[in-house]
C-alpha positions in Angstrom: 7.1 3.0 23.1 3.6 2.1 21.9 4.4 3.4 18.4 7.6 1.3 18.3 5.7 -1.8 19.3 3.0 -1.0 16.6 5.6 -0.7 13.8 7.5 -3.8 15.1 4.3 -5.8 15.0 4.2 -5.1 11.3 7.8 -6.4 10.9 9.7 -3.1 10.8 13.1 -3.2 12.5 15.7 -0.6 13.4 18.2 -2.3 11.2 15.9 -2.0 8.2 14.6 1.6 9.0 14.5 2.4 5.3 11.6 0.0 4.8 9.6 2.1 7.3 10.7 5.3 5.7 9.6 4.1 2.3 6.2 2.9 3.6 5.6 6.3 5.3 6.5 8.3 2.2 4.2 6.1 0.2 1.3 7.0 2.5 2.1 10.7 2.2 2.4 10.5 -1.5 -0.6 8.4 -2.3 -3.0 9.5 0.4 -5.4 12.4 0.4 -4.1 15.4 2.5 -6.6 16.9 5.0 -5.8 20.5 6.0 -4.5 20.5 9.6 -3.7 23.3 12.0 -1.6 26.2 10.9 1.3 27.4 13.2 4.0 30.0 13.2 6.2 27.4 11.5 3.9 26.5 8.7 0.8 24.5 7.6 0.1 21.0 8.9 -1.6 18.3 6.9 -3.1 14.9 8.0 -2.8 12.0 5.6 -4.5 8.7 6.5 -3.7 5.5 4.7 -2.8 1.8 5.0 0.8 0.7 5.7 2.1 -2.7 4.8 5.0 -4.1 6.9 7.7 -6.5 5.9 5.7 -9.2 7.6 2.9 -8.7 5.0 0.5 -7.5 7.6 -1.3 -4.2 7.0 -2.7 -1.6 9.3 -4.5 1.8 9.1 -2.2 4.7 9.9 -2.4 8.4 10.4 0.6 10.6 9.4 1.0 14.3 10.1 3.1 16.5 7.8 4.2 20.1 7.8 5.0 22.5 5.0 7.4 24.9 6.7 6.9 28.5 5.8 9.1 29.3 2.8 9.7 25.6 1.9 8.1 23.5 -0.9 8.7 20.0 0.5 6.6 18.6 3.3 8.2 17.0 6.4 6.9 14.2 8.4 6.1 15.1 12.0 4.6 11.9 13.3 2.8 8.7 12.4 0.6 6.5 14.6 -2.0 3.8 14.3 -5.3 5.2 13.2 -8.4 4.7 11.1 -9.2 5.4 7.5 -12.4 7.1 8.7 
């Protein structure tokens, strides 16, 4: 619920989910990936960045991605408010 409120405060809505998808992909593409924990499923990466919502407001965000074993495209696991460090 807290994550939903965070994204809603930036102007993201369920009806316009593709705007959030695009913003998260931009963070993953443009940010610097930090090596995260490895698991039996694959290697995790943490990418920090700034997200801008439809309202024009921006916020620091942390995204976590996984490169599944045997795959070449990372998948988003989670995103939450964070710091750029």
